[in-house]
N, C-alpha and C positions, 0 to 999 in steps of 0.2 A: 907544358905548353904545345898545343897541336901546330903541326907545320902546314901552312897555307899551300894550296896548288897554284903553281905558277902558270903563266900563258902557255909555256910549252906543254904543260900537263894537260891543261884544257884542250889544246888543239889535238893532242894525242888521243884524248878520250873522245872528241868529236870524230876523229878519223876511224877509231875502232867501232863506234856506233854506226857510222856510214857504212863500214864493211859488213857488219852484221845485216844492215838493211838490204844491201845489195845481195848478199848470201840469200837472205829470206826471199826476196822477190824472185831470185833465180831458180830457188827450189819451189815456189809456188807455180812458176811457169812450167817447170819440168812435170810437177804433180798434175797440173791442168791439162798438159798435152798427153800425159798417159791415160788419165781418165777419158779424154775425148777419143782417144785410140781404142780403149776398151769399149766405150759406148758404140762407136762405129762397128767394131768387130760383132757386138752383141746384136746390134740391128741387122747386120748382114746375116747373122745365124738365125734371127727371127724370121727373116725373109724366106730363107732356106726351109725352116720349119713350117711356114705358112704354106710354101708350094707344095711340100710333102704331105701335109695334112689337111689341106683345104676342104676336102669332102667331110672330114670330121668336124671342122670348124662350122661349116654350113649346116650340118644335119644334127649335131649333138649339142643341146643347150649348155650342159655341164662343161664340155670341152670349150666351147665357145667363150663362156665366162672366164675360165682359166687363161685363154689366150688373151682376152682383154686386159686381165690382170698383169700378165708379162708385158704386154705392150705399154701399159701406163707407167710401169717401172723404168722404162727407157725413153719415156716422153713421146711415144708413137700413138697417134689416135687414128685408127682405121676409119672412123666415122666422120672425120674433119672434112671430107669431101667426096662427092660421088665420082670423081675423076682421079686419076693417078694410079700408082702401082697396086695399092691395096684394094681399091674398088675394082679394078680389073682383074686382078687375081682371085678375090674372094667373093666379089659381088655382095658384100654385107651392107654397103652403103645403101644400095636399093632395097634390101631386106629391112633395115631399120626405118627408111623413108616409108615403105610401105605399111610397116607396123605403127608408125606415128600417125599416118592418115587414118588407120583403122581405129585407132585409141581415140582420136578426135570424134570420130563417126559414133563410137559407143558412148562416150561422154555426152555428146549432143542428144542421142536417143535417150538416155536415162536421166538427164538433167530434170525433167519435169517430176521425176520420182524421187530423186536424191538431192535436188537443189545444187548440183555441181559438185557433190562431193561423193565419191565412190570408193568402196574398199578395194584395195590393190588385189586381194584374191579374187574378189567379184569381178573385176576388170579382166583379169587373167583368164577366168572361166568363160566369160563372154567372148574374149578375144579368140580362145581356142574353138569355141562354138563357130564363130565367124570364119575361122580358117580351117575349118575341118578338112577341106579338100587340098590344103597347101602342103608342100613337101617337107618344109622346115618347121620342126616343133617350136614351140615358144615357152620361155622359162620367165620367172619373176625378174630375173637379171635382164633379160631382153627388154621387158616392159620398161624397167627403170631407165635403162640406157636411151630408148626411144624417147621417153618423157624428157629426160635431160636435154635432149636435141630440140625437142618442142620449146623449152624454156628460152634457148637461145633466140628463138623467132620472136619472142616477146609476147607469146600467145596467153599468157596467164597460167600455164600449167605448172602445178607445183606439188611435190610429194611432202606430206606432213606426217608425223608420228602421233598417234593418239593412244596412249596406253602400249599394249603389245601389237597394236595393228597399224599399218601403213595405209593412209588414205590419199587418194589423188584429187587435188582441187583444181577445178577448170574454170572456176569464176573467181573474180576478186573479192571474195568474202573474207573479212578479218575476223578470226576467232581469237578469243581472249582466254585467260586461264579457266574462267567459270565455264565457258563453252566446252573447252577441252575436257573438263572435268566430268561434265554431263555425258559427253559422247564416250568417254571412257567407262563410265558407270553403266551406260545402256549396252555395252558390249557383252554383258552378261546374258541378257534375254532379248535384246533388240529394242526394248522400250524402257521408260522410266515414268514414275509418277511424281508429282510435287512432294507427296509425303515421303516417297523413297528417297528423293534428293536432299530433303530436309534431314532426314535421320541419317543417311549413310554419309553425308557431306558436312553435316553440323551447321547447316545454313538456316536462315531465317526464311519464311514462307515467300517474303517479299523478294528476297535475292534469288530463290529458285524460280519463282514465276517470271521475273524480269529477265533471266537468262534463257528460260523455255520459250517466252514471247519472242526474243529477238531471233532464236533458232527458227521458230515458226515463220516469221517474217521473210528469213532467208530462204524458205522452203526446204530447209534441211530436216524439218521434223513434220510428222503427220498425226493428226488428233484421232484418237479412237475412244469413243463414249459408248455408254449403254451397257456397262458391266454391272453385275449385281451389287459389287461393293461401292459402286456409285464413285470409284476413282477414274479419272481420266488418264488414258494411257498416251504418252508420247512416243510415236514410233520413230526410228532413226534407221532409214534403209542403207545410209552409208555404212553402217557398222553390222548389218546383217545382209542376208541374201535377197536381192531385188526378185530374182528368177522364183525363190521360194515364196514370196508373198503375192507377186502378181502373175507369175509364171513366165517362162523363158520365150514363150510364143508372143506375149504380149509386147515384148521390146523389139522394136523395128530396127534391127541392126544389119 
């Protein structure tokens, strides 16, 4: 026959659990204090590092991307404000602000050609052309960081992935899976035909035409007729080179 635990045993068990709880809370506080102290030390070291290497951070895009990665690990955002320690030390807040303005200008200048959807590499090429006399070189990482700041302003800018390419959307156009599939297919040669969409994606003619018509209405595609095979080409400048098609001089940036 099992012996029942009396009131004294229950009180003792409760007291033990309470002791364990207090010990756990104490360890948690100590652990948190140690982590905060380590974080403070790391941030201080990060500031010393930034002072020592500020010229490399400004002029070397790869070094700048690595610096941003170090900052993110300790919760520091040098782009959060144009004022304060980081902006005064590095001036990178102004750099990304200027970059953001130039990205907006390029997107506006090319919107009539690509419907507000531009290939990230194409954007970077046009940005470098626009900034050819600037001291600081620009990388893909710089572009993405500047665009992330534009999103905070509610400006409608967004980075989307289609296949292996990153596209920048500057208009509130909603793309579904069918649209993305066509854009990915078009990456091979810059255009698709209805027949190619049917064959490669195993779609019906109606589904292919419906998706292509939607992309046409959104100004994301351009029609090219008059070929010997009688097949209409749907060109997508957002996945090909705008400057290669219309010439860089035709883009007022």
